[in-house]
C-alpha positions as CSV (number, residue, x, y, z in Angstrom):
1,X,0.0,0.0,0.0
2,X,2.8,2.3,-0.8
3,X,1.7,6.0,-1.1
4,X,-1.8,5.1,-0.2
5,X,-2.4,8.7,1.2
6,X,-0.8,10.6,-1.6
7,X,-3.2,13.1,-3.3
8,X,-4.4,11.9,-6.7
9,X,-5.3,14.6,-9.2
10,X,-8.5,14.2,-11.2
11,X,-11.7,15.6,-12.6
12,X,-14.2,13.3,-11.0
13,X,-17.2,14.4,-8.9
14,X,-15.3,13.3,-5.7
15,X,-12.4,15.7,-6.6
16,X,-14.8,18.6,-7.1
17,X,-16.6,18.2,-3.8
18,X,-16.0,20.4,-0.8
19,X,-13.0,19.2,1.4
20,X,-15.1,19.2,4.6
21,X,-17.9,17.2,2.9
22,X,-15.4,14.5,2.1
23,X,-14.1,14.3,5.7
24,X,-17.7,14.4,7.0
25,X,-18.9,11.5,4.8
26,X,-15.7,9.5,5.5
27,X,-16.5,9.9,9.2
28,X,-20.1,8.9,8.7
29,X,-19.1,5.7,6.8
30,X,-16.5,4.9,9.4
31,X,-19.1,5.3,12.2
32,X,-21.6,3.2,10.2
33,X,-19.1,0.3,10.0
34,X,-18.6,0.3,13.8
35,X,-22.3,0.8,14.6
36,X,-23.6,-2.0,12.4
37,X,-23.5,-5.7,13.5
38,X,-25.2,-7.0,10.4
39,X,-22.8,-8.9,8.2
40,X,-24.6,-8.2,4.9
41,X,-24.8,-4.5,5.7
42,X,-21.1,-4.3,6.5
43,X,-20.4,-6.1,3.1
44,X,-22.7,-3.4,1.5
45,X,-20.6,-0.6,3.1
46,X,-17.4,-2.2,1.7
47,X,-18.9,-2.5,-1.7
48,X,-20.0,1.2,-1.5
49,X,-16.4,2.2,-0.5
50,X,-15.1,0.3,-3.6
51,X,-17.7,2.0,-5.7
52,X,-16.5,5.4,-4.4
53,X,-13.0,4.5,-5.7
54,X,-14.5,3.7,-9.1
55,X,-16.4,7.0,-9.2
56,X,-13.2,8.8,-8.3
57,X,-11.5,7.6,-11.5
58,X,-13.2,10.3,-13.5
59,X,-12.7,10.8,-17.3
60,X,-8.9,11.2,-17.1
61,X,-8.3,8.2,-14.9
62,X,-6.9,9.3,-11.5
63,X,-5.8,5.8,-10.4
64,X,-8.1,5.9,-7.4
65,X,-9.9,2.7,-8.2
66,X,-6.6,0.8,-8.5
67,X,-5.4,2.3,-5.2
68,X,-8.7,1.3,-3.6
69,X,-8.3,-2.3,-4.7
70,X,-4.7,-2.3,-3.5
71,X,-5.8,-1.0,0.0
72,X,-8.5,-3.6,0.1
73,X,-6.0,-6.3,-0.8
74,X,-3.7,-5.2,2.0
75,X,-6.5,-5.0,4.5
76,X,-7.6,-8.5,3.6
77,X,-4.1,-9.9,4.3
78,X,-4.1,-8.1,7.7
79,X,-7.6,-9.2,8.4
80,X,-6.7,-12.9,7.9
81,X,-4.2,-12.6,10.8
82,X,-6.7,-10.9,13.0
83,X,-9.4,-13.4,12.2
84,X,-7.2,-16.3,13.1
85,X,-6.1,-14.5,16.3
86,X,-9.8,-14.0,17.3
87,X,-10.9,-17.6,16.7
88,X,-7.9,-18.9,18.6
89,X,-8.3,-16.5,21.6
90,X,-12.0,-16.6,22.1
91,X,-13.1,-19.7,24.0
92,X,-16.8,-18.8,24.6
93,X,-19.6,-20.4,22.8
94,X,-20.2,-23.8,21.2
95,X,-17.4,-25.6,19.4
96,X,-18.3,-25.9,15.7
97,X,-14.9,-27.0,14.3
98,X,-13.2,-29.4,16.8
99,X,-9.4,-29.6,16.7
100,X,-8.8,-31.8,19.6
101,X,-10.1,-32.7,23.1
102,X,-11.9,-29.7,24.5
103,X,-10.4,-27.4,21.9
104,X,-11.7,-26.0,18.6
105,X,-13.2,-23.0,16.9
106,X,-16.4,-21.7,18.6
107,X,-19.3,-20.0,17.0
108,X,-18.7,-16.9,19.1
109,X,-15.1,-16.7,18.0
110,X,-15.9,-17.1,14.3
111,X,-18.7,-14.5,14.5
112,X,-16.5,-12.0,16.4
113,X,-13.6,-12.6,14.0
114,X,-15.8,-12.0,10.9
115,X,-17.3,-8.9,12.5
116,X,-13.9,-7.5,13.3
117,X,-12.6,-8.1,9.8
118,X,-15.7,-6.5,8.1
119,X,-15.7,-3.5,10.5
120,X,-12.0,-2.9,10.1
121,X,-12.3,-3.0,6.3
122,X,-15.4,-0.9,6.1
123,X,-14.0,1.8,8.4
124,X,-10.6,2.0,6.9
125,X,-11.5,2.1,3.2
126,X,-13.6,5.3,3.1
127,X,-10.9,7.3,5.0
128,X,-8.2,6.1,2.6
129,X,-10.3,6.7,-0.5
130,X,-11.6,10.1,0.3
131,X,-8.3,11.4,1.8
132,X,-6.7,10.5,-1.6
133,X,-8.9,13.0,-3.4
134,X,-8.4,15.9,-0.9
135,X,-5.8,18.5,-1.5
136,X,-4.3,18.9,2.0
137,X,-3.7,22.6,1.5
138,X,-7.5,23.0,0.8
139,X,-8.3,20.9,3.8
140,X,-6.1,23.1,6.0
141,X,-7.6,26.3,4.7
142,X,-11.2,25.1,5.2
143,X,-10.5,23.9,8.7
144,X,-9.2,27.3,9.6
145,X,-11.6,29.4,7.6
146,X,-14.9,27.6,8.1
147,X,-14.4,25.6,11.4
148,X,-12.3,28.4,13.0
149,X,-9.6,25.9,14.0
150,X,-6.3,27.6,14.9
151,X,-3.9,27.3,12.0
152,X,-1.2,25.5,14.0
153,X,-3.6,22.6,14.8
154,X,-4.8,22.4,11.2
155,X,-1.2,22.5,10.0
156,X,-0.3,19.7,12.5
157,X,-3.1,17.5,11.2
158,X,-2.3,17.9,7.5
159,X,1.4,17.5,8.1
160,X,0.8,14.2,9.9
161,X,-1.2,13.0,6.9
162,X,1.4,14.3,4.5
163,X,4.3,12.6,6.3
164,X,2.8,9.1,6.2
165,X,3.4,8.5,2.5
166,X,6.8,10.2,2.9
167,X,7.8,7.8,5.6
168,X,6.5,4.9,3.5
169,X,8.6,6.0,0.6
170,X,11.7,6.5,2.8
171,X,11.3,3.0,4.2
172,X,10.9,1.6,0.7
173,X,14.2,3.3,-0.3
174,X,16.0,1.9,2.8
175,X,14.8,-1.6,2.0
176,X,15.9,-1.3,-1.6
177,X,19.3,-0.1,-0.5
178,X,19.6,-3.1,1.8
179,X,18.6,-5.5,-1.0
180,X,21.3,-3.9,-3.2
181,X,23.8,-4.9,-0.4
182,X,22.6,-8.5,-0.6
183,X,20.0,-8.6,2.2
184,X,17.2,-11.0,1.2
185,X,13.8,-9.7,2.6
186,X,11.8,-12.2,0.6
187,X,11.4,-14.7,3.5
188,X,8.2,-16.5,4.3
189,X,8.6,-16.4,8.1
190,X,6.8,-13.2,9.2
191,X,8.7,-13.1,12.5
192,X,12.0,-13.4,10.8
193,X,11.0,-10.6,8.3
194,X,9.9,-8.4,11.2
195,X,13.3,-9.0,12.9
196,X,15.0,-7.8,9.7
197,X,12.9,-4.7,9.3
198,X,13.0,-3.5,12.9
199,X,16.7,-2.4,12.8
200,X,15.8,-0.3,9.7
201,X,13.5,1.9,11.8
202,X,16.5,3.8,13.3
203,X,17.7,5.3,10.1
204,X,14.1,6.0,9.2
205,X,13.6,7.9,12.5
206,X,16.8,9.9,12.0
207,X,15.6,10.9,8.5
208,X,12.2,11.8,9.9
209,X,13.8,14.1,12.5
210,X,15.8,15.9,9.8
211,X,12.7,16.3,7.6
212,X,10.7,17.7,10.5
213,X,13.5,20.2,11.3
214,X,13.6,21.3,7.6
215,X,9.8,21.6,7.5
216,X,9.7,23.7,10.7
217,X,12.3,26.1,9.3
218,X,10.4,26.4,6.0
219,X,7.2,27.1,7.8
220,X,8.8,29.8,10.0
221,X,10.3,31.5,6.9
222,X,6.8,31.6,5.4
223,X,5.3,33.3,8.4
224,X,3.8,30.4,10.2
225,X,3.1,32.3,13.4
226,X,1.4,35.1,11.5
227,X,-1.1,32.9,9.7
228,X,-4.7,33.6,10.7
229,X,-8.2,32.9,9.4
230,X,-7.9,36.0,7.1
231,X,-4.8,34.6,5.5
232,X,-6.9,32.2,3.4
233,X,-8.1,34.1,0.4
234,X,-9.5,31.1,-1.6
235,X,-13.3,30.7,-1.5
236,X,-14.7,27.2,-1.1
237,X,-18.3,27.0,-2.0
238,X,-20.8,24.2,-1.2
239,X,-22.7,22.8,-4.2
240,X,-25.7,20.6,-4.6
241,X,-23.5,17.5,-5.0
242,X,-22.1,18.2,-1.5
243,X,-25.5,18.1,0.1
244,X,-26.5,14.9,-1.8
245,X,-23.2,13.2,-0.8
246,X,-23.7,14.2,2.8
247,X,-27.3,13.0,2.8
248,X,-26.2,9.7,1.4
249,X,-23.6,9.3,4.2
250,X,-26.3,10.1,6.8
251,X,-28.6,7.6,5.2
252,X,-26.0,4.9,5.5
253,X,-25.4,5.7,9.2
254,X,-29.2,5.8,9.9
255,X,-29.6,2.4,8.2
256,X,-26.8,0.9,10.3
257,X,-28.5,2.3,13.5
258,X,-32.0,1.1,12.5
259,X,-30.7,-2.4,11.7
260,X,-28.8,-2.6,14.9
261,X,-31.8,-1.7,16.9
262,X,-34.1,-4.1,15.1
263,X,-31.7,-7.0,15.2
Protein backbone atom coordinates (compact mmCIF):
# COMPACT_ATOMS: atom_id res chain seq x y z
CA UNK A 1 0.00 0.00 0.00
CA UNK A 2 2.85 2.35 -0.83
CA UNK A 3 1.74 5.97 -1.15
CA UNK A 4 -1.81 5.13 -0.15
CA UNK A 5 -2.45 8.66 1.20
CA UNK A 6 -0.85 10.65 -1.63
CA UNK A 7 -3.18 13.12 -3.33
CA UNK A 8 -4.43 11.91 -6.71
CA UNK A 9 -5.34 14.64 -9.16
CA UNK A 10 -8.46 14.15 -11.24
CA UNK A 11 -11.69 15.62 -12.57
CA UNK A 12 -14.22 13.29 -10.95
CA UNK A 13 -17.19 14.37 -8.88
CA UNK A 14 -15.31 13.34 -5.73
CA UNK A 15 -12.45 15.69 -6.56
CA UNK A 16 -14.85 18.60 -7.08
CA UNK A 17 -16.60 18.23 -3.75
CA UNK A 18 -15.95 20.45 -0.76
CA UNK A 19 -13.04 19.17 1.39
CA UNK A 20 -15.10 19.21 4.57
CA UNK A 21 -17.87 17.22 2.87
CA UNK A 22 -15.40 14.46 2.06
CA UNK A 23 -14.13 14.32 5.66
CA UNK A 24 -17.70 14.40 7.00
CA UNK A 25 -18.87 11.55 4.78
CA UNK A 26 -15.75 9.50 5.53
CA UNK A 27 -16.45 9.89 9.25
CA UNK A 28 -20.09 8.85 8.71
CA UNK A 29 -19.11 5.71 6.80
CA UNK A 30 -16.51 4.87 9.44
CA UNK A 31 -19.11 5.29 12.19
CA UNK A 32 -21.59 3.16 10.22
CA UNK A 33 -19.08 0.31 10.05
CA UNK A 34 -18.58 0.35 13.82
CA UNK A 35 -22.28 0.75 14.63
CA UNK A 36 -23.57 -2.04 12.41
CA UNK A 37 -23.50 -5.67 13.53
CA UNK A 38 -25.17 -7.01 10.39
CA UNK A 39 -22.76 -8.93 8.16
CA UNK A 40 -24.63 -8.19 4.94
CA UNK A 41 -24.85 -4.48 5.75
CA UNK A 42 -21.11 -4.35 6.46
CA UNK A 43 -20.42 -6.05 3.13
CA UNK A 44 -22.66 -3.45 1.51
CA UNK A 45 -20.60 -0.64 3.10
CA UNK A 46 -17.41 -2.21 1.74
CA UNK A 47 -18.93 -2.46 -1.74
CA UNK A 48 -20.01 1.18 -1.46
CA UNK A 49 -16.45 2.16 -0.52
CA UNK A 50 -15.07 0.34 -3.55
CA UNK A 51 -17.72 2.03 -5.70
CA UNK A 52 -16.46 5.40 -4.45
CA UNK A 53 -13.02 4.46 -5.72
CA UNK A 54 -14.50 3.66 -9.13
CA UNK A 55 -16.39 6.98 -9.23
CA UNK A 56 -13.20 8.82 -8.29
CA UNK A 57 -11.49 7.62 -11.47
CA UNK A 58 -13.21 10.31 -13.55
CA UNK A 59 -12.69 10.77 -17.27
CA UNK A 60 -8.93 11.22 -17.08
CA UNK A 61 -8.28 8.18 -14.87
CA UNK A 62 -6.89 9.34 -11.53
CA UNK A 63 -5.83 5.84 -10.43
CA UNK A 64 -8.10 5.92 -7.40
CA UNK A 65 -9.87 2.65 -8.24
CA UNK A 66 -6.56 0.79 -8.53
CA UNK A 67 -5.43 2.26 -5.22
CA UNK A 68 -8.73 1.29 -3.60
CA UNK A 69 -8.31 -2.32 -4.71
CA UNK A 70 -4.71 -2.29 -3.46
CA UNK A 71 -5.79 -1.02 -0.04
CA UNK A 72 -8.55 -3.62 0.06
CA UNK A 73 -6.02 -6.35 -0.75
CA UNK A 74 -3.69 -5.15 2.00
CA UNK A 75 -6.52 -4.98 4.52
CA UNK A 76 -7.59 -8.49 3.55
CA UNK A 77 -4.13 -9.86 4.30
CA UNK A 78 -4.05 -8.15 7.68
CA UNK A 79 -7.62 -9.24 8.42
CA UNK A 80 -6.73 -12.90 7.92
CA UNK A 81 -4.20 -12.64 10.77
CA UNK A 82 -6.72 -10.85 13.01
CA UNK A 83 -9.41 -13.40 12.19
CA UNK A 84 -7.16 -16.33 13.11
CA UNK A 85 -6.15 -14.55 16.31
CA UNK A 86 -9.79 -14.04 17.26
CA UNK A 87 -10.90 -17.61 16.71
CA UNK A 88 -7.89 -18.93 18.64
CA UNK A 89 -8.27 -16.54 21.59
CA UNK A 90 -12.05 -16.63 22.12
CA UNK A 91 -13.15 -19.75 23.99
CA UNK A 92 -16.77 -18.75 24.64
CA UNK A 93 -19.62 -20.41 22.78
CA UNK A 94 -20.16 -23.82 21.25
CA UNK A 95 -17.37 -25.61 19.42
CA UNK A 96 -18.32 -25.92 15.73
CA UNK A 97 -14.92 -27.00 14.35
CA UNK A 98 -13.23 -29.39 16.82
CA UNK A 99 -9.44 -29.56 16.65
CA UNK A 100 -8.81 -31.79 19.64
CA UNK A 101 -10.05 -32.70 23.09
CA UNK A 102 -11.90 -29.70 24.53
CA UNK A 103 -10.42 -27.41 21.89
CA UNK A 104 -11.70 -25.97 18.63
CA UNK A 105 -13.20 -22.98 16.91
CA UNK A 106 -16.36 -21.69 18.59
CA UNK A 107 -19.33 -20.01 16.98
CA UNK A 108 -18.74 -16.86 19.06
CA UNK A 109 -15.09 -16.73 18.00
CA UNK A 110 -15.93 -17.11 14.31
CA UNK A 111 -18.69 -14.49 14.51
CA UNK A 112 -16.53 -11.98 16.37
CA UNK A 113 -13.63 -12.60 14.00
CA UNK A 114 -15.75 -11.96 10.91
CA UNK A 115 -17.30 -8.91 12.54
CA UNK A 116 -13.85 -7.50 13.34
CA UNK A 117 -12.62 -8.09 9.78
CA UNK A 118 -15.66 -6.49 8.14
CA UNK A 119 -15.67 -3.50 10.51
CA UNK A 120 -11.96 -2.89 10.05
CA UNK A 121 -12.25 -2.99 6.26
CA UNK A 122 -15.45 -0.94 6.14
CA UNK A 123 -14.03 1.76 8.44
CA UNK A 124 -10.58 2.05 6.86
CA UNK A 125 -11.50 2.11 3.17
CA UNK A 126 -13.58 5.33 3.12
CA UNK A 127 -10.92 7.28 5.02
CA UNK A 128 -8.20 6.13 2.63
CA UNK A 129 -10.30 6.66 -0.50
CA UNK A 130 -11.61 10.13 0.33
CA UNK A 131 -8.33 11.45 1.76
CA UNK A 132 -6.74 10.46 -1.57
CA UNK A 133 -8.93 13.03 -3.37
CA UNK A 134 -8.43 15.85 -0.85
CA UNK A 135 -5.79 18.47 -1.47
CA UNK A 136 -4.25 18.90 1.98
CA UNK A 137 -3.75 22.64 1.45
CA UNK A 138 -7.47 23.00 0.75
CA UNK A 139 -8.27 20.90 3.81
CA UNK A 140 -6.08 23.06 6.03
CA UNK A 141 -7.60 26.26 4.65
CA UNK A 142 -11.19 25.08 5.15
CA UNK A 143 -10.49 23.88 8.69
CA UNK A 144 -9.16 27.32 9.59
CA UNK A 145 -11.63 29.41 7.59
CA UNK A 146 -14.91 27.56 8.14
CA UNK A 147 -14.41 25.62 11.39
CA UNK A 148 -12.30 28.36 13.04
CA UNK A 149 -9.62 25.85 14.05
CA UNK A 150 -6.30 27.57 14.92
CA UNK A 151 -3.88 27.33 12.02
CA UNK A 152 -1.19 25.52 14.04
CA UNK A 153 -3.58 22.64 14.79
CA UNK A 154 -4.78 22.40 11.19
CA UNK A 155 -1.17 22.47 10.02
CA UNK A 156 -0.27 19.70 12.47
CA UNK A 157 -3.11 17.49 11.21
CA UNK A 158 -2.33 17.93 7.52
CA UNK A 159 1.41 17.53 8.14
CA UNK A 160 0.82 14.22 9.92
CA UNK A 161 -1.21 12.97 6.94
CA UNK A 162 1.39 14.27 4.50
CA UNK A 163 4.30 12.60 6.28
CA UNK A 164 2.75 9.10 6.23
CA UNK A 165 3.40 8.49 2.49
CA UNK A 166 6.78 10.23 2.86
CA UNK A 167 7.84 7.79 5.58
CA UNK A 168 6.50 4.90 3.52
CA UNK A 169 8.59 6.01 0.56
CA UNK A 170 11.65 6.47 2.78
CA UNK A 171 11.26 2.96 4.21
CA UNK A 172 10.92 1.57 0.68
CA UNK A 173 14.18 3.30 -0.29
CA UNK A 174 15.99 1.91 2.77
CA UNK A 175 14.78 -1.62 2.01
CA UNK A 176 15.87 -1.30 -1.63
CA UNK A 177 19.33 -0.13 -0.54
CA UNK A 178 19.61 -3.13 1.78
CA UNK A 179 18.58 -5.45 -1.04
CA UNK A 180 21.32 -3.94 -3.18
CA UNK A 181 23.77 -4.94 -0.44
CA UNK A 182 22.62 -8.54 -0.62
CA UNK A 183 20.03 -8.65 2.17
CA UNK A 184 17.15 -10.95 1.25
CA UNK A 185 13.81 -9.70 2.58
CA UNK A 186 11.75 -12.24 0.62
CA UNK A 187 11.36 -14.67 3.49
CA UNK A 188 8.15 -16.53 4.29
CA UNK A 189 8.55 -16.43 8.07
CA UNK A 190 6.81 -13.21 9.19
CA UNK A 191 8.67 -13.08 12.53
CA UNK A 192 12.04 -13.36 10.80
CA UNK A 193 11.04 -10.64 8.34
CA UNK A 194 9.92 -8.42 11.22
CA UNK A 195 13.28 -8.96 12.92
CA UNK A 196 15.04 -7.84 9.72
CA UNK A 197 12.88 -4.73 9.31
CA UNK A 198 13.00 -3.47 12.92
CA UNK A 199 16.70 -2.41 12.76
CA UNK A 200 15.83 -0.27 9.72
CA UNK A 201 13.51 1.89 11.83
CA UNK A 202 16.49 3.76 13.33
CA UNK A 203 17.70 5.34 10.05
CA UNK A 204 14.06 6.04 9.20
CA UNK A 205 13.65 7.85 12.53
CA UNK A 206 16.82 9.88 11.98
CA UNK A 207 15.63 10.88 8.52
CA UNK A 208 12.24 11.82 9.94
CA UNK A 209 13.84 14.12 12.51
CA UNK A 210 15.82 15.89 9.78
CA UNK A 211 12.71 16.31 7.62
CA UNK A 212 10.72 17.70 10.53
CA UNK A 213 13.48 20.20 11.25
CA UNK A 214 13.59 21.35 7.60
CA UNK A 215 9.80 21.60 7.50
CA UNK A 216 9.70 23.67 10.68
CA UNK A 217 12.31 26.11 9.33
CA UNK A 218 10.44 26.41 6.02
CA UNK A 219 7.17 27.08 7.85
CA UNK A 220 8.76 29.79 10.00
CA UNK A 221 10.27 31.49 6.94
CA UNK A 222 6.79 31.61 5.38
CA UNK A 223 5.27 33.35 8.39
CA UNK A 224 3.82 30.38 10.22
CA UNK A 225 3.12 32.32 13.43
CA UNK A 226 1.37 35.12 11.53
CA UNK A 227 -1.15 32.90 9.72
CA UNK A 228 -4.75 33.60 10.70
CA UNK A 229 -8.23 32.93 9.35
CA UNK A 230 -7.93 36.02 7.15
CA UNK A 231 -4.79 34.62 5.49
CA UNK A 232 -6.91 32.21 3.43
CA UNK A 233 -8.12 34.11 0.36
CA UNK A 234 -9.48 31.15 -1.63
CA UNK A 235 -13.25 30.70 -1.50
CA UNK A 236 -14.68 27.18 -1.08
CA UNK A 237 -18.34 26.98 -2.03
CA UNK A 238 -20.82 24.24 -1.18
CA UNK A 239 -22.71 22.84 -4.16
CA UNK A 240 -25.74 20.61 -4.57
CA UNK A 241 -23.52 17.54 -4.96
CA UNK A 242 -22.08 18.17 -1.50
CA UNK A 243 -25.52 18.07 0.13
CA UNK A 244 -26.47 14.93 -1.81
CA UNK A 245 -23.24 13.20 -0.82
CA UNK A 246 -23.66 14.20 2.83
CA UNK A 247 -27.29 13.04 2.82
CA UNK A 248 -26.17 9.69 1.40
CA UNK A 249 -23.64 9.29 4.21
CA UNK A 250 -26.29 10.13 6.81
CA UNK A 251 -28.63 7.61 5.21
CA UNK A 252 -25.99 4.87 5.47
CA UNK A 253 -25.42 5.68 9.15
CA UNK A 254 -29.16 5.78 9.85
CA UNK A 255 -29.58 2.40 8.18
CA UNK A 256 -26.85 0.91 10.34
CA UNK A 257 -28.48 2.27 13.51
CA UNK A 258 -31.98 1.05 12.55
CA UNK A 259 -30.73 -2.43 11.67
CA UNK A 260 -28.75 -2.61 14.89
CA UNK A 261 -31.84 -1.69 16.93
CA UNK A 262 -34.15 -4.08 15.08
CA UNK A 263 -31.70 -6.99 15.16
